[in-house]
Residue, then its C-alpha position, 0 to 999 in steps of 0.5 A: m738197129p736198122w730201121e725196117q728191123a726196128r719196125t718189125v721188132a715193134r710189130n712183133s713185140a705186141g704178141r697176140p692182139l688184145a681181147k675181143i669185145h663187142r661194140g655198137l656200130p658207131e662205137a666200133l669205128g677205128h677198131a679192128l674186126a676180131e672176126p670175119l664179117t659175114a653177110r646175115t642176109d642177101l644184098p639186096p634182100f629182094d629184087t629192087s628197082a635201080m631206076d625211077g619208072w615202071a615195073v612191067a610184066g612181059p612185052g608192052p604196051w602195058r595197061l597201067r595199074g593204079g597207085g604206085v610202089l615206093a621204097g619200103e612197101q610190099p607190092a601186089p603181084l603184076l599180071p602179064g601185060t600190066a605195069v605199075p609206077l615204082a621208085t628207085g630202091a622199091m621192091l619189085p612186084p612179083g611177076a615183073t620182068a623189067v623196069l622201064r625208066r621214066e624217061h623211056g616211057e609214055s602213057e596215054t588213055p585210048d577212048d576204048v580202054p578204061d585204063d592208061v596204056l604205057h608205051h616203050r619209047s626208047p630205041g631197042p627192045l626192053a630186055p628182061g631184067r633191065d634196071i633190076r637189082p636182083r636179090g643177092q647181086e652183092c652177096r648171099t647170106g653167109e658169104p664172107l665180106l671182110p676178113a678179121g683184122t680189117t679196120v672199121t671205117p665209115a664204109v665198113l660201118g655202112l656195109a655191116a649195117a646193110a648186112g644186118y649187124d647191130r654190134l661188131a666183134v672187135h679188138r680192144r684198142p690199146t690204152v696209151e699214156l703220154l708222159l711229156l718230159g722236160d722242165e723247159l716246156l710251156d703249156h701256153g703263150v709264146p716261148r720266153e726266158g729260155r723255155v719253149r712251147d710243148a708241141l708234142g702234147p697237141l701233136l702226139a695225142p691225136w696222132l696216136h689215136r689215129g694209129g689205133a690207141e685209146v689215149i687215156g692221159a697226157r701229163r708232164v713229168a719233171d726232169e728227175l729220176g724219181p718222178l719218172c720212175a714213179a710215173m712209169r710204175r703207176s701208169p695203167a696204160d698198155v703202152v707208155v709213150t715218153t717224149g725226150s730223155t732218150a739220149a745221154g744228156p745231163v737230165d736224160f734219165l730214161h735209160t736209168a729209169l728203165a733199168e731201175t724199174g726192171a724193164r727190158l730194152l727191145v730197141d735201143s737206138v735206130a739207124v734213122r734220121p731224124g730220131h735215131p735215139m728212140l727206144l722200145a722197152e718191155l715194162p714189168p707187167a701190171a698188177d693184173d699181169r697184163p703186159r706193158l710196153l714203153v716207147g721212148l720218143p726223142g724230144n725234138p718234134l720231127a724226130a719224135v714223129a719219126g719215132a712214132v711211125t717207126l715204133a709206136t704205130p706198128l706196135l699199136r696196130s698190132l696190139g689192136g689186131h689191125r692187119d698190116r696196111t699195103v705199102r704205098r710206093v710212089a715215084a720220087a723226085a731226087l730225094p736227099g739221104h743220110p750217108g749211112d742211115t734211113r731218112l724219113l723225109p716230109v714230102r708233097l705228092a705232086e703229079g704222082a711223084a714225091e717231092p721234098i719239102a724244106f724245113d725238115g730238120p729234127a726240131m722243125l714241124r713246118g715241113l710236116a704240116l705241109a707234107d702229104g707223107l714221109a718218104v722212106v729214103p735209103p742211105g745215100g738218097l734216091a735219084a729222080g724216077a726211083t720209087t719210095e715208100v711213103l708213110a701216111v701223115p694222119g689227117p683230121 
């Protein structure tokens, strides 16, 4: 199957997003909004000072009133010709017409006046409304702020709090169980006696979490048909992600296990390098009739990452209700390609251009660890100056 078609199949196989739930603001982080975010208040909710200085009423000079106004206080009205000190973010007193910045004002106490007098010392007049953030400058009550499907980021949490929210309606994160296949894998120490370290357990769990999943477990499964079938049947996850056993080697039992458990293949091999023997299958429903899917990733580390960005990430984001992200396209240096398949190539972004990184073989991770993203290189490669899509590599 062509690479872009496989991504579309993965995205569409999710069907409708998962159920709407409500979460407190910190707990909503990373979820997708299930409803549009609308303002529950004007922002700012009242006229506020944009600077430290004085609230003034009418043209100066002004008679200074005692005290001052801090943020969080409700000030008394100002009479024409008077002023009062106030801090940035403080509520503007009724009757105030402008804010005089502290560096633009100077006070004195004339002999014949009992109060200090404030003078405007900067060039030019003090225009009405100067350095005032008027009520509703950012939004009005009921105004749409963000559409449904927006990913809840720290900035979204801040906006929601400012707009009056304590809880948000979001889509449930899809649950994922990671099944790590391979009797040759070690959990600790250096490779020895023909066995290698498991690199995909530490890599994929946080990668899938950043892709929108709630990873509920990662466990090793022996290279045997029976244990693999049992693990697939018993998994409570919305999406089962397996590593290895996708090809046709002597202990590659995944296709047989899918057939024996009644699964239906949706994608069986993709025209992409590395990672072409990836697959996507629809598993029999859970006991509560909840749909379940399986993403089969190749066992080689970079090939597994290629499978994750091709099938797992679009599926998980669609299940979680996230809107499709804007495609990031950048100029490319000369990028080598495969003769007939799409290639996912680790690249570094330097001076606005995607440059290839060495150590890009299917079993390698060194290039990925140095990469700013994965460039999507069409068959035949790209000449210098062409543009390419760059898939994000999750950060910390």
